[in-house]
C-alpha positions in Angstrom: 67.3 -24.2 -9.4 69.5 -22.1 -11.8 68.9 -19.0 -9.7 69.5 -20.7 -6.4 73.0 -21.9 -7.6 73.9 -18.6 -9.1 76.7 -16.6 -7.6 75.9 -12.9 -8.0 78.6 -11.1 -6.1 81.4 -11.6 -3.6 80.6 -11.4 0.1 82.0 -8.3 1.8 84.7 -8.7 4.5 83.6 -9.2 8.0 82.6 -6.0 9.7 81.7 -4.3 6.3 78.4 -4.0 4.5 77.6 -3.6 0.8 74.4 -2.1 -0.7 73.1 -3.5 -4.0 70.1 -1.8 -5.7 67.5 -3.6 -7.8 69.2 -2.2 -10.9 72.6 -3.6 -9.8 71.1 -7.0 -9.1 69.2 -7.0 -12.4 72.4 -6.3 -14.4 74.4 -8.8 -12.5 71.9 -11.6 -13.0 71.2 -10.8 -16.6 74.9 -10.9 -17.3 75.4 -14.3 -15.7 72.2 -15.8 -17.3 72.7 -14.4 -20.8 73.7 -17.7 -22.2 70.7 -19.5 -20.7 68.2 -17.1 -22.2 66.4 -16.8 -18.8 63.8 -14.0 -18.5 63.7 -12.2 -15.1 61.0 -10.1 -13.5 61.5 -8.2 -10.3 59.4 -7.3 -7.3 60.2 -6.3 -3.7 62.7 -3.9 -2.1 64.5 -1.3 -4.2 67.8 -2.3 -2.6 69.4 -5.0 -0.4 72.2 -4.8 2.2 74.8 -7.6 2.1 76.8 -8.7 5.2 78.9 -11.7 5.9 78.1 -13.9 8.9 81.2 -14.2 11.1 82.5 -15.7 14.3 85.0 -14.8 16.9 88.1 -17.0 16.7 90.6 -17.6 19.6 94.1 -16.6 18.2 96.0 -18.9 20.5 96.3 -21.7 17.8 97.6 -19.0 15.4 100.2 -17.8 17.9 101.3 -21.4 18.6 101.7 -22.1 14.9 104.0 -19.1 14.5 105.9 -20.0 17.7 106.4 -23.7 16.7 107.8 -22.5 13.3 110.5 -20.4 15.0 111.3 -23.2 17.5 111.7 -25.7 14.7 113.9 -23.4 12.6 116.1 -22.1 15.4 116.2 -25.3 17.4 118.7 -26.9 15.0 121.1 -24.0 15.2 121.2 -23.0 18.9 121.7 -25.0 22.0 119.0 -23.1 23.9 116.0 -21.3 22.5 113.3 -19.6 24.5 110.4 -17.8 22.6 107.8 -15.6 24.3 105.0 -13.6 22.9 106.0 -9.9 22.9 102.4 -8.6 23.0 99.0 -10.3 23.0 97.2 -10.9 19.7 93.5 -10.0 20.0 90.8 -12.5 19.0 89.6 -12.2 15.4 86.2 -12.0 13.7 86.5 -14.3 10.7 84.0 -15.9 8.2 82.4 -19.2 8.9 84.5 -22.0 7.3 87.5 -24.3 7.7 90.5 -22.3 9.1 94.2 -22.9 8.3 97.1 -20.9 9.6 100.2 -20.7 7.3 103.5 -19.1 8.4 105.3 -17.1 5.7 108.9 -18.4 5.1 111.4 -16.2 6.8 115.1 -15.4 6.2 116.6 -16.5 9.5 120.3 -16.0 8.6 120.4 -13.3 11.3 118.4 -13.7 14.5 117.4 -10.7 16.6 116.0 -10.4 20.2 112.6 -9.4 18.7 111.4 -11.4 15.7 108.2 -10.6 13.7 106.4 -13.5 12.1 103.6 -13.1 9.4 100.8 -15.7 9.5 98.4 -16.0 6.7 94.8 -17.0 7.6 93.0 -19.2 5.0 89.2 -19.8 5.2 88.0 -22.7 3.1 91.4 -22.8 1.4 91.2 -19.2 0.3 93.5 -16.5 1.7 91.5 -14.1 3.9 93.9 -11.9 5.8 97.4 -11.8 7.5 98.4 -11.3 11.1 101.8 -10.1 12.4 102.9 -11.9 15.6 106.0 -10.6 17.4 108.1 -12.7 19.7 110.9 -12.1 22.2 113.6 -14.6 21.3 116.4 -15.7 23.7 118.9 -18.1 22.2 122.5 -19.0 22.8 125.2 -20.4 20.6 128.8 -21.5 21.3 131.4 -18.9 20.4 135.0 -18.4 21.0 136.0 -15.7 23.6 139.5 -14.4 24.2 141.0 -15.4 27.5 143.7 -12.7 27.4 144.6 -9.6 25.4 146.0 -10.6 22.0 147.8 -7.9 20.1 147.7 -7.7 16.3 149.9 -10.5 14.8 149.6 -12.8 17.9 149.7 -16.6 17.3 146.5 -18.0 18.7 147.2 -20.9 20.9 144.7 -23.4 22.5 144.7 -21.6 25.8 144.2 -18.2 24.4 140.5 -18.7 23.7 137.7 -20.6 25.2 134.3 -21.8 24.0 131.3 -20.3 25.7 127.5 -20.2 25.2 126.6 -16.5 24.6 123.2 -14.9 24.0 122.6 -14.1 20.3 121.8 -10.5 21.2 125.5 -9.9 22.0 127.1 -12.2 19.4 128.4 -10.2 16.4 128.1 -11.4 12.8 130.4 -14.2 11.6 131.6 -15.6 15.0 134.5 -18.0 14.6 133.7 -21.8 14.4 135.9 -24.4 15.8 137.5 -25.3 12.5 138.8 -21.8 12.1 141.3 -22.2 14.9 143.1 -25.2 13.4 146.6 -24.7 12.2 148.8 -21.6 12.4 146.3 -18.8 13.0 147.2 -15.2 14.0 145.2 -12.1 14.8 144.7 -9.5 12.1 143.1 -7.2 14.6 143.8 -6.9 18.4 141.5 -8.8 20.8 140.7 -7.8 24.3 140.2 -10.3 27.1 136.5 -11.5 27.1 135.9 -10.3 23.6 134.0 -12.6 21.1 136.3 -13.7 18.3 135.0 -13.1 14.8 136.4 -14.1 11.4 137.6 -10.5 10.9 139.9 -10.9 13.9 141.8 -13.9 12.6 144.1 -14.5 9.6 143.8 -17.6 7.4 146.4 -20.3 8.1 149.7 -19.3 6.5 148.6 -15.8 6.0 151.2 -13.0 6.0 150.4 -10.0 8.2 151.7 -6.5 7.6 155.0 -6.1 9.4 156.0 -9.7 9.1 159.6 -10.6 8.0 159.3 -12.9 5.0 161.6 -14.6 2.5 161.6 -12.7 -0.8 162.5 -14.8 -3.8 163.7 -13.1 -7.0 164.3 -15.2 -10.0 165.6 -13.9 -13.3 167.5 -15.6 -16.2 168.0 -18.8 -14.2 169.4 -16.9 -11.2 167.5 -17.2 -8.0 168.2 -14.7 -5.2 166.6 -14.9 -1.7 166.6 -12.1 0.8 164.6 -10.9 3.8 161.8 -8.4 3.4 159.1 -6.8 5.4 155.4 -7.2 4.4 153.7 -3.9 3.8 150.2 -5.5 3.5 148.2 -8.5 4.7 147.9 -11.3 2.1 147.0 -15.0 2.1 148.6 -17.6 0.0 148.1 -16.8 -3.7 147.4 -13.1 -3.1 149.5 -10.1 -4.1 151.1 -7.7 -1.7 154.0 -5.2 -1.5 157.2 -6.0 0.4 160.3 -3.9 1.2 163.6 -5.7 1.0 166.3 -5.2 3.7 168.3 -2.0 3.1 165.9 -1.0 0.4 163.8 2.2 0.3 161.3 1.2 -2.3 158.6 -1.6 -2.0 158.2 -4.2 -4.7 155.2 -6.1 -5.9 155.2 -9.8 -4.9 152.9 -12.7 -4.4 152.6 -15.2 -1.5 153.6 -18.7 -2.6 153.8 -20.4 0.8 153.7 -19.5 4.5 156.4 -16.9 5.0 157.6 -17.0 1.4 156.9 -14.4 -1.4 158.1 -14.3 -4.9 158.7 -11.0 -6.7 156.2 -10.3 -9.4 157.7 -10.7 -12.9 160.2 -13.3 -11.7 160.6 -16.6 -13.5 
């Protein structure tokens, strides 16, 4: 009974064979039975050939596991999601035992037209091997698209953009969400008709754009002077920039305190 329950060596992977000589087996068994003080005596073949019994497994459940993972993760973000297998996955020869397919967690911050998914195969709760399954992903999301050409510095009105569903393969990073168009928003970069609007195209509400005329406030010793100046840089409220006062050659350092108003740095 002790020998029958003794585990001597690990079974080789499916498709491989391992040869153990009588000396190998003798050393393995003596090592494992050392504490039991069991004496062994050998007869028979000089070596044995070990192979694992296997079975062919249909990979369709594995593929469906990977596909369902993508559908679940992407379905909450996109209005339309269609996932197709990019290439067939051949059936696998696996050891006999209870099978489980576990998808590795993916970073889906960015979605691409072809998405590889790794699936780990467990046999009797032990990881055996991994399979890469690649899908063709078609998904769309609502994005804002310019309805007309908008030069740099243009105020974006409701009729200047429209919401459309666009395929993710043509959507750039950081497309504008609906909340980004609230308030007084202008373009930092020119937009062409039909172009998808991204965050880099638009200023923050109240932001000053290079070339804007602003009110420059200079305060010193209790005296406050206000004059017009031209912004030399883009800056949001609270940010520093340089402005050039009317009839002045030199630019001065200032900070945006409110929409269209800057205060000279060093003023009180």
